[in-house]
C-alpha positions in Angstrom: 0.0 0.0 0.0 1.3 3.4 -1.0 2.4 5.7 1.9 0.7 8.7 0.3 -2.4 9.0 -1.8 -2.0 11.6 -4.6 -5.2 13.1 -6.0 -5.9 15.2 -9.1 -6.0 18.3 -6.8 -2.5 17.4 -5.5 -1.2 17.1 -9.0 -2.8 20.5 -9.9 -1.1 22.2 -6.9 2.3 20.6 -7.7 2.1 22.0 -11.3 2.2 25.5 -9.6 5.5 24.5 -8.1 7.2 22.4 -10.7 9.0 25.2 -12.6 9.7 27.2 -9.5 11.6 24.5 -7.7 15.2 23.7 -8.8 15.8 20.3 -10.4 17.9 19.5 -7.3 17.1 20.9 -3.9 18.3 20.4 -0.3 15.9 19.7 2.5 17.8 20.9 5.6 15.3 19.6 8.2 14.1 15.9 8.2 13.6 13.4 10.9 14.1 9.7 10.6 13.5 7.1 13.4 12.0 3.7 14.0 9.4 2.8 16.5 11.9 0.2 17.8 14.0 3.2 19.0 11.4 4.0 21.7 12.6 3.3 25.3 10.4 0.7 26.9 8.2 2.1 29.6 9.1 5.8 28.8 6.3 8.3 29.1 4.9 9.4 25.8 2.6 12.3 25.6 0.8 12.4 22.3 0.1 15.5 20.3 -1.1 16.1 16.7 2.4 15.6 15.1 2.5 12.1 16.7 -0.7 11.3 14.8 1.0 11.8 11.5 3.5 9.0 11.8 4.6 6.5 14.5 7.9 6.3 12.8 9.6 7.6 9.7 12.0 5.1 8.3 14.5 6.1 5.6 12.5 4.1 3.2 9.4 6.1 4.0 11.3 9.4 3.6 12.6 8.3 0.2 9.1 7.3 -0.9 7.7 10.6 0.4 10.2 12.7 -1.7 9.7 10.5 -4.8 5.9 10.8 -4.5 5.7 14.5 -3.8 8.5 15.6 -6.1 8.5 13.0 -8.9 10.8 14.9 -11.3 13.2 16.4 -8.8 16.3 15.2 -6.9 16.0 15.9 -3.1 19.0 15.7 -0.9 17.9 15.4 2.7 19.8 16.5 5.8 19.0 13.7 8.3 18.6 13.6 12.0 16.6 11.7 14.6 13.4 12.3 16.5 14.1 14.7 19.4 11.9 13.2 22.1 12.6 11.9 25.6 11.0 8.6 24.8 13.5 7.8 22.0 16.9 6.1 22.6 19.2 8.8 21.2 22.1 6.5 20.7 20.1 4.0 18.7 18.5 6.7 16.7 21.8 8.5 16.0 23.3 5.2 14.8 20.4 4.7 12.5 20.8 8.2 11.1 24.6 7.7 10.6 24.0 4.3 8.9 21.7 5.9 6.3 23.6 9.1 5.8 26.8 7.2 5.1 25.0 4.8 2.8 23.4 7.6 0.8 26.3 10.1 1.0 24.1 12.9 2.6 24.8 15.1 5.6 23.4 14.6 9.0 23.2 16.3 12.4 24.0 14.6 15.7 21.0 14.7 18.0 22.4 15.6 21.4 21.2 16.0 25.0 22.4 18.9 27.2 23.7 16.4 29.7 25.9 14.5 27.3 29.6 14.9 27.8 31.9 16.8 25.4 33.9 13.6 25.1 30.9 11.6 24.0 29.8 14.1 21.5 33.2 14.4 20.0 33.7 10.7 19.8 30.4 10.1 18.0 31.0 12.8 15.5 34.6 11.7 14.9 33.3 8.2 14.2 30.8 9.4 11.7 32.0 12.3 9.5 28.5 12.5 8.0 27.6 14.4 11.2 28.2 18.1 10.4 27.1 19.4 13.8 24.4 19.3 16.4 20.6 19.1 16.4 19.3 20.3 19.8 15.8 20.5 21.1 13.8 22.1 24.0 12.3 18.7 24.9 15.6 17.9 26.6 15.6 20.9 29.0 15.6 20.0 32.7 12.2 18.8 33.8 12.0 21.3 36.7 11.9 24.3 34.3 8.3 25.2 33.3 7.7 24.8 29.6 6.9 28.5 29.1 10.1 29.5 30.7 12.6 27.4 28.8 15.6 29.4 27.4 17.9 28.4 24.6 20.8 27.8 27.1 18.6 25.3 29.0 18.8 22.8 26.1 21.9 24.2 24.4 24.3 24.8 27.2 27.3 27.1 26.8 29.8 24.3 27.0 28.2 22.6 24.0 28.2 26.0 22.2 31.9 26.2 22.9 32.4 22.7 21.6 30.6 23.5 18.4 32.6 26.7 18.1 35.9 24.8 18.6 35.0 22.5 15.7 33.1 24.9 13.4 30.0 22.7 13.6 26.5 23.5 12.4 24.0 24.0 15.3 20.3 23.9 14.5 17.8 24.9 17.1 14.0 25.2 17.7 13.3 28.0 20.1 10.8 27.8 23.0 8.6 30.2 24.9 5.0 31.3 24.1 6.0 34.5 22.3 8.3 32.6 20.1 10.7 34.8 18.1 9.2 37.9 19.6 10.4 37.0 23.1 13.4 39.2 24.0 14.9 36.2 25.9 15.1 34.3 22.6 16.4 37.0 20.3 18.9 38.4 22.7 20.3 34.9 23.2 20.4 34.3 19.4 22.6 37.4 19.0 24.8 36.4 21.9 25.4 33.0 20.3 26.6 34.7 17.0 28.7 37.2 18.9 30.3 34.8 21.4 30.7 31.7 19.2 31.7 33.1 15.8 33.0 29.8 14.4 29.9 27.7 14.7 27.1 28.0 12.2 23.7 28.6 13.8 20.5 27.7 12.0 17.2 29.1 13.5 14.5 26.5 12.6 11.0 27.4 11.5 11.9 31.1 11.2 12.0 31.2 15.0 8.6 29.6 15.1 7.1 32.9 13.8 4.0 31.3 12.3 2.1 34.6 12.5 3.3 38.1 11.9 2.7 38.8 15.6 5.4 36.3 16.5 8.1 38.5 15.0 7.9 41.5 17.4 11.2 43.4 17.5 13.4 40.4 16.9 14.4 41.1 13.3 15.3 44.7 14.0 17.4 43.6 17.0 19.1 40.9 14.9 19.6 43.0 11.7 23.3 43.3 12.2 24.0 39.6 12.5 26.3 38.4 9.7 25.9 34.6 9.4 23.0 33.2 11.4 20.9 31.2 9.0 17.1 30.8 9.0 15.1 27.8 7.8 11.4 28.2 6.9 10.6 24.6 7.8 6.9 24.0 8.6 6.3 27.7 8.1 3.6 28.8 5.6 3.5 32.5 6.4 4.4 34.5 3.3 4.7 37.8 5.3 7.2 36.3 7.8 9.3 34.9 4.9 9.3 38.3 3.2 10.4 40.0 6.4 13.3 37.6 7.0 14.4 38.0 3.3 14.2 41.8 3.5 16.3 41.9 6.6 18.9 39.2 5.7 18.6 38.5 2.0 18.4 35.2 0.0 21.9 34.1 1.2 20.6 33.5 4.7 17.4 31.5 4.1 17.0 27.7 3.6 14.3 25.3 2.8 13.3 22.4 5.1 10.3 20.1 5.2 10.0 18.8 8.8 9.1 15.4 7.3 7.2 13.3 8.2 4.9 16.0 9.7 4.5 18.1 6.6 3.6 15.2 4.4 0.1 15.4 5.9 -2.8 17.0 4.1 -3.3 20.4 5.7 -3.4 24.2 5.3 -2.8 26.9 7.8 -4.7 30.0 8.7 -4.0 32.7 11.4 -6.7 34.2 13.6 -5.7 37.0 16.0 -2.1 35.9 15.9 -2.9 32.3 16.6 -2.1 29.7 13.9 -4.6 27.0 13.1 -3.9 23.9 11.0 -7.0 23.0 9.0 -7.1 19.3 8.1 -9.6 17.0 6.3 -12.1 15.6 8.7 -11.2 12.2 10.2 -7.7 12.3 8.6 -5.7 12.1 11.8 -7.8 11.0 14.7 -9.3 13.0 17.5 -7.7 16.5 17.5 -10.6 18.3 19.2 -8.5 19.1 22.3 -5.8 21.0 20.4 -6.6 24.6 19.7 -4.1 24.6 16.8 -6.2 22.0 14.9 -9.5 22.4 13.0 -11.2 19.7 11.0 -12.7 20.7 7.6 -15.7 18.7 6.3 -16.0 17.3 2.8 -16.4 18.3 0.1 -14.4 21.5 1.1 -11.7 19.2 2.4 -11.0 17.9 -1.1 -9.3 21.3 -1.8 -6.7 20.6 0.9 -3.4 19.3 -0.5 -0.1 18.3 1.1 1.1 20.7 3.8 4.6 20.9 2.3 3.1 22.2 -1.0 1.5 25.1 1.0 4.9 25.9 2.5 6.5 25.9 -0.9 3.8 28.0 -2.5 4.2 30.6 0.3 7.9 30.7 -0.5 7.2 31.1 -4.2 4.9 34.0 -3.6 7.3 35.7 -1.3 10.1 35.3 -3.9 7.8 36.7 -6.6 6.7 39.6 -4.5 10.3 40.5 -3.8 11.3 40.2 -7.5 13.5 37.2 -7.0 14.4 35.1 -10.0 16.0 31.6 -10.5 19.4 32.7 -9.0 17.9 33.6 -5.6 15.5 30.6 -5.6 18.5 28.3 -6.2 20.3 29.8 -3.2 17.3 29.4 -0.9 16.4 25.8 -2.0 19.9 24.4 -2.8 23.1 26.4 -2.7 22.9 27.9 0.8 22.4 24.4 2.4 25.2 23.0 0.2 27.5 25.7 1.5 26.5 25.3 5.1 26.7 21.5 5.1 29.9 21.3 3.0 28.4 19.8 -0.1 29.9 22.3 -2.6 
């Protein structure tokens, strides 16, 4: 049975993207893991992303890219599933196995409590790892979720280690105000200023899924020189345009967040609050999540793959700013190739 079902509506939407996308592009943000990597007995709190896929094997990722982009070559930057119920060592080994087999880059999924010696040893053993993937899920349990700071899951000693080796560091910021929270954007600038040899990537455009999530952040960060931004799982054209206007096409990268964005969905924003609209009964019971809204049929037939909406938003942002193939090639391919040493 096929992993994804492609409708005539999906094909129609892809036609809007076919000529816009480069023949080869790099996805800088993909998760692969197996259900067998789960730690037996570990607590597992389910949310809507968990409903999309229990696992995302490399075979599933390859099938996803082949189905959604049938005439394109996609190079995926691989890393594991950043959750406390996953055995990180098993997951990292699985990622390394596939990255080495396919010749693609990967990031080492680390925990703030892991020793420098352990991190260095794992990355030395697998040159496919170009740096670190860190995640707020691994912050100390005593810190309330709304108060998590970057340094709680990316401690200074790991920043120093990444700086020493010139590694890539990709992070997903926390806190309810997202990018607009001064704690976040001040620390982002501190990282660039204090650790100039590492390469920071801010995932999801700082989780600014609505224009209200930007606040004063971009103005505060306008003098940064090298911090990169990926627009993974972000469909907000306005936010993309703002980031491009402040930092230009050399500082933006495409990412999918697969498997999540292989789902059928579209996003709307109401009073600064994003809502994912999905076809009725396509995921399970999402009634308790304010970010989810089911759309009944036949209207739901208009909803295509979430990744297509992300890409269409990027296309419109590029068109609105007068960008041509050269800029699009940077955003979807060349920037990531430079950052991950594929040039």
